[in-house]
Structure formats: C-alpha cells, structure tokens
C-alpha positions, 0 to 999 in steps of 0.5 A, a space after each residue: 459435553 454437548 452443546 446446548 441451544 443458544 451456546 456460543 462457540 468459543 473462538 481462540 484468540 491465538 492462531 492455531 499454527 505459529 509461523 517461524 518469524 522468517 517465514 511470516 516476514 517472507 509471506 508478508 513481503 511477498 504479499 505487499 510486493 504483489 499489492 504494490 506491483 499491481 496498485 497502478 492498475 487497481 481502481 482506487 476510491 480516491 480517484 472516483 474508481 479509476 486506476 492510478 495509471 489512467 488518472 496519471 495520463 493528465 497533468 492534474 491527474 499526475 499530481 493526484 497520483 503523486 499525492 497518493 504515493 506520498 501518502 502511501 510512503 508516509 503511512 509505510 514508514 517503519 513497516 514491512 510495506 516500506 521495504 516491500 514497495 518500490 515507490 520510485 519504480 511505481 513513479 517511473 512506471 506511471 511517468 511521474 518524476 522520480 524523487 531524486 529529480 524533484 524537491 521531495 521535502 517540498 512535495 511532502 510538505 505540500 501534501 501534508 499541510 
C-alpha cells in the first residue's frame, strides 16, 4: 500500500523491544543514581538558575536547599528514585545537617504546611 499525501503515519504505542524487568530496573537505578549524584552542581530554576551547592553556602540558602531535598524525598517515596538517591549523602556533601541530627518530622512538617 502506498502512502497518500496527507496520510499520517501510525505510531505504535508499545515499545519495539521489551527489556527484561531486572535490566529495566538496573537502567533506571543507574540513571536516577547519576542524576542525584550530579544534582548539587546543576542549575535549578527554584534557585533562580543557581546550583544548590552555591546557594547552600549561606545559612538562608541552606534552608532553601534543605527544603528542595525534603521535597525530592517526599516525591520519591515508593518509587525507584527513593532507592537510587542517597539523600543523606547529598546533605552531607552540601554541608547540611544529617537527618539523624535534626528533628526530621519537624522539618518535614515545616516545609509541607
């Protein structure tokens, strides 16, 4: 059958190749791990295009970055991101207080009101 002018190509909704679940999970884990590892040095729109590392250099900035990390943790719950991202290491790398040394519930409540 030849294509007529104005015909729109059909797009298959299903992927052409299906990956085994273990491989797909490993690929996602690696992607999310790399994203989280580089997050501190990527410009962020919420921080007016500055990097979390630069903003975390001030006390007020640390509070902003901590709020973003709390938001990421909240959004990641129950997803592969929660497993792939080491949020405590991220905090440590940015000079933020580890959750074990602060009232985590209090911080969470403060940022989600």
